Structures are given as structure tokens and as C-alpha cells.
PLY file of the C-alpha trace (Angstrom):
ply
format ascii 1.0
element vertex 237
property float x
property float y
property float z
element edge 236
property int vertex1
property int vertex2
end_header
114.20 117.13 91.30
112.89 114.50 88.96
110.43 113.00 91.51
108.84 115.11 94.28
106.45 114.05 96.97
105.00 116.76 99.24
102.89 116.33 102.32
101.33 113.09 101.06
98.65 111.52 103.42
96.37 108.60 102.63
93.65 106.69 104.70
91.97 103.40 104.14
88.59 104.47 105.67
89.69 105.00 109.46
93.17 103.72 109.18
95.86 106.01 108.26
98.49 104.34 105.93
100.59 107.43 105.01
100.90 110.61 107.13
102.39 113.89 105.73
105.26 112.14 103.65
107.59 114.47 101.79
110.75 113.62 99.91
112.77 114.33 96.82
114.40 111.81 94.43
117.22 113.25 92.53
118.18 112.76 88.96
120.86 110.23 88.49
120.47 108.87 91.96
119.33 105.50 93.41
116.85 106.40 96.18
115.92 103.39 98.46
112.64 103.39 100.11
113.33 101.16 103.03
110.76 99.88 105.59
109.27 96.80 107.23
106.29 95.04 105.83
103.23 97.20 106.50
105.35 100.38 106.62
103.10 102.00 103.88
105.55 101.38 100.97
102.99 99.60 98.64
100.55 102.35 99.42
103.11 104.89 98.39
103.76 103.02 95.21
99.89 102.85 94.56
99.77 106.55 94.78
102.84 107.21 92.59
101.31 104.89 89.85
97.74 105.97 90.06
96.42 102.64 91.26
95.34 104.87 94.13
94.17 108.52 93.96
95.99 111.31 95.89
93.63 113.22 98.07
96.11 115.02 100.31
99.39 116.11 99.01
101.32 116.62 95.64
103.27 114.25 93.56
105.41 115.73 90.73
107.20 113.85 88.16
109.63 115.74 85.97
107.88 118.88 87.13
104.39 117.55 86.08
101.62 117.32 88.77
100.40 113.69 88.74
96.92 114.71 89.81
96.41 117.49 87.32
98.14 115.82 84.37
98.09 112.09 85.09
98.86 110.76 81.52
101.85 113.15 81.00
103.26 112.31 84.48
102.85 108.50 83.97
104.57 108.78 80.52
107.71 109.82 82.39
107.83 106.71 84.65
108.87 103.24 84.13
107.37 100.89 86.66
108.37 97.25 87.89
105.63 95.97 90.17
106.13 93.57 92.99
103.98 91.00 91.28
105.07 89.90 87.66
102.85 91.26 84.96
104.44 89.52 81.85
102.72 87.18 79.55
104.57 83.95 80.13
103.25 82.41 77.01
104.96 85.11 74.90
108.77 85.39 74.11
110.86 88.29 75.47
110.66 90.09 72.25
106.92 89.62 71.90
106.33 91.00 75.37
108.40 94.06 74.52
106.74 94.69 71.14
103.35 94.59 72.83
104.43 97.10 75.48
105.95 99.32 72.84
102.65 99.26 70.88
100.81 100.36 74.08
103.10 103.35 74.10
102.47 104.15 70.42
105.83 102.82 69.31
106.14 100.67 66.06
108.29 99.91 63.27
111.97 100.40 62.99
111.95 103.01 66.08
110.25 100.22 68.31
112.77 97.57 67.15
115.85 99.85 67.81
114.47 100.68 71.42
113.77 96.83 72.01
117.29 95.98 70.82
118.68 98.71 73.17
116.74 97.52 76.11
117.71 93.84 75.49
121.43 94.95 75.38
121.22 97.07 78.42
119.94 94.09 80.37
122.02 91.46 78.68
118.96 89.67 77.27
119.49 89.97 73.37
120.44 86.24 73.04
117.22 85.17 74.94
114.82 87.48 72.99
113.01 84.68 71.21
112.56 82.51 74.43
109.38 82.38 75.97
109.15 83.59 79.43
107.56 80.44 80.90
110.83 78.69 80.39
112.97 81.25 82.19
114.04 81.55 85.86
112.70 84.38 88.14
115.94 86.52 87.52
115.53 86.65 83.75
111.87 87.48 83.94
112.74 90.44 86.13
115.40 91.57 83.61
112.58 91.35 81.05
110.52 93.50 83.11
113.19 95.93 83.47
113.86 95.98 79.91
110.08 96.62 79.27
109.96 99.52 82.03
113.05 101.21 80.10
111.60 100.94 76.71
109.83 104.26 76.47
112.89 105.99 77.82
111.41 107.23 81.28
112.86 109.87 83.45
112.00 107.87 86.60
112.03 104.18 87.24
110.00 102.90 90.08
110.58 99.40 91.53
108.34 98.06 94.20
110.19 95.15 95.96
111.58 93.86 92.74
113.68 90.90 94.20
110.85 89.05 96.04
110.99 85.45 95.31
114.54 85.75 93.76
117.56 83.54 94.78
120.46 85.44 96.25
122.59 85.67 93.11
119.63 87.00 90.97
118.77 89.44 93.58
122.34 90.76 93.79
122.60 90.82 89.98
119.42 92.90 89.62
120.12 95.34 92.44
123.64 96.00 91.01
122.33 96.55 87.49
119.64 99.05 88.56
122.29 100.96 90.42
124.42 101.09 87.12
121.38 102.72 85.39
121.74 105.81 87.32
124.91 106.74 85.64
122.80 107.49 82.70
120.96 109.99 84.43
117.99 107.74 85.45
116.16 108.59 88.70
115.49 105.35 90.67
113.05 104.86 93.61
113.57 101.27 94.82
111.32 99.82 97.47
112.58 97.25 99.94
112.54 95.80 103.28
116.03 94.14 102.68
119.00 96.28 103.87
121.66 94.54 101.80
120.08 96.13 98.74
121.06 99.61 99.90
124.54 100.77 99.04
126.42 103.15 101.19
126.22 106.27 98.76
122.48 105.68 98.09
119.90 108.24 99.10
117.74 106.51 101.82
114.14 107.07 102.93
113.11 105.21 106.03
109.30 104.70 106.09
107.76 103.09 109.25
104.12 102.85 110.30
103.18 105.37 107.41
105.63 107.99 108.60
108.85 109.05 107.05
111.33 108.51 109.95
114.65 109.45 108.35
116.15 110.66 105.14
119.69 111.21 103.94
122.60 109.20 102.57
122.70 105.64 103.70
126.28 105.85 105.30
125.52 108.95 107.01
122.33 107.80 108.68
123.72 104.59 109.98
126.29 106.53 111.99
128.96 103.87 112.07
126.39 100.98 112.75
125.69 98.15 110.20
122.60 99.27 108.27
120.76 96.13 109.52
121.36 97.28 113.08
120.47 100.67 112.33
117.16 99.46 110.78
116.31 97.37 113.59
117.11 100.11 116.05
114.70 102.44 114.22
111.78 100.05 113.50
112.21 96.94 115.70
111.96 94.95 112.51
114.57 92.21 111.23
116.12 92.96 107.78
0 1
1 2
2 3
3 4
4 5
5 6
6 7
7 8
8 9
9 10
10 11
11 12
12 13
13 14
14 15
15 16
16 17
17 18
18 19
19 20
20 21
21 22
22 23
23 24
24 25
25 26
26 27
27 28
28 29
29 30
30 31
31 32
32 33
33 34
34 35
35 36
36 37
37 38
38 39
39 40
40 41
41 42
42 43
43 44
44 45
45 46
46 47
47 48
48 49
49 50
50 51
51 52
52 53
53 54
54 55
55 56
56 57
57 58
58 59
59 60
60 61
61 62
62 63
63 64
64 65
65 66
66 67
67 68
68 69
69 70
70 71
71 72
72 73
73 74
74 75
75 76
76 77
77 78
78 79
79 80
80 81
81 82
82 83
83 84
84 85
85 86
86 87
87 88
88 89
89 90
90 91
91 92
92 93
93 94
94 95
95 96
96 97
97 98
98 99
99 100
100 101
101 102
102 103
103 104
104 105
105 106
106 107
107 108
108 109
109 110
110 111
111 112
112 113
113 114
114 115
115 116
116 117
117 118
118 119
119 120
120 121
121 122
122 123
123 124
124 125
125 126
126 127
127 128
128 129
129 130
130 131
131 132
132 133
133 134
134 135
135 136
136 137
137 138
138 139
139 140
140 141
141 142
142 143
143 144
144 145
145 146
146 147
147 148
148 149
149 150
150 151
151 152
152 153
153 154
154 155
155 156
156 157
157 158
158 159
159 160
160 161
161 162
162 163
163 164
164 165
165 166
166 167
167 168
168 169
169 170
170 171
171 172
172 173
173 174
174 175
175 176
176 177
177 178
178 179
179 180
180 181
181 182
182 183
183 184
184 185
185 186
186 187
187 188
188 189
189 190
190 191
191 192
192 193
193 194
194 195
195 196
196 197
197 198
198 199
199 200
200 201
201 202
202 203
203 204
204 205
205 206
206 207
207 208
208 209
209 210
210 211
211 212
212 213
213 214
214 215
215 216
216 217
217 218
218 219
219 220
220 221
221 222
222 223
223 224
224 225
225 226
226 227
227 228
228 229
229 230
230 231
231 232
232 233
233 234
234 235
235 236
């Protein structure tokens, strides 16, 4: 497994946000972390990205224990946070060059990776445009290009389509699904059932507890995924 979470629990003082959560995300697979707002998805992503510290449980990334070897584990991950983190006054290319430098990439090697990432996301023609002039969909594509720049094994995306229009949301979702064909492991957090494809691995998180895990089409058992989600959580999707 490229990403393994074992017996993970987390409390905010007296409030338990996650309780004994365990799952595997397989190489070359799109794994959807589905749950209503307040389910614990952001807490889980905070633990996966070391914004929060694991006290109970184990997180392994490409076989590396995140708690014992945090820098090595984080180097294996590409991350797209819910809130944009780009410099809007820089161009697409400048944002990517800055991120490459943070990873110790420079010169011809960095430029080759930047060009490859731009091609992968269909952003080469916009490389010199400033982010401030772009719509939300193209900004998200830039963040994806940045997250893939150092060739990670695992791509984490925390509600990446928030604020996008329907067309941009579909385009981003479909593109990330396509990335798994190259062997990339994807963990995609969402509360929207239409972002989950039938063959995706699906993890249902509700009130900090992992309620269901399996292939989406098997779990929904003939129901629409939206009706299944509602029956399990009482939440609209």
C-alpha cells in the first residue's frame, strides 16, 4: 500500500475528532474520502500533512512512518489544500519555479519538470500569465501542477473543488482520476457524491468514525450514491 493509516485517533481537548480510523490507499487508485461537513476529513488531512501531530495511531507513506521520519514521508506526498496557497501576483511559471526551489530543484532539471507538469495539466500556453487574472479552475490546475512537480507517490487533495463552477469541478475531478493511470495514489476528500466514480475506492467518514470502506459501486448496493450517502449519514450531498 502506498498510504496506510492505522488506528488513528485525535482529540481537540475533550472533543474526539477521529476515533480509531484505519484504511489503505492503493497505488494507482483513486480513493475518495467521503463525508459531510464536520465528519473529521480536515482533521485527517491535517494529520496526514503534519499540520497536526499524530499521538495515537500510525501513518505510513510509501512504507515510511510519518511520525518517525516526517521529512522523508512528506517528500513522497503532493498536497492540494482546500484553501488556495498560490501567489496571485506571480505567473504560473514563477509559482512553479519557486516551489521547485523549495524542493531543491533548479536549472534544466527544474525547467523540464515544470514543462512536464504544465503539459500534464494543459497549462503550457498560460505559463507566463499571472494567477490573479485566471479563473478558479485554472488556479486549481496550477496547484495540481505544483503538487506533482517533485514526482510524489501520493497525491492528497482536501475538498479541491470548493468554489469552482460545475464545468471546472468536473474537469478537475476527471483529470485527477486520469492521473492514477500513471501509478499515482490519490486520496481525494469531498462531501459531493458526484465526484466519486463507480470503480473508485470509497471511505465513508462520519462523526470521526470510518463507517464504510470498499468500492463505490459495491457499497451503494443498487442505490444512487447520493441516496446511499444520505441513508448512512443523514446529510445531503
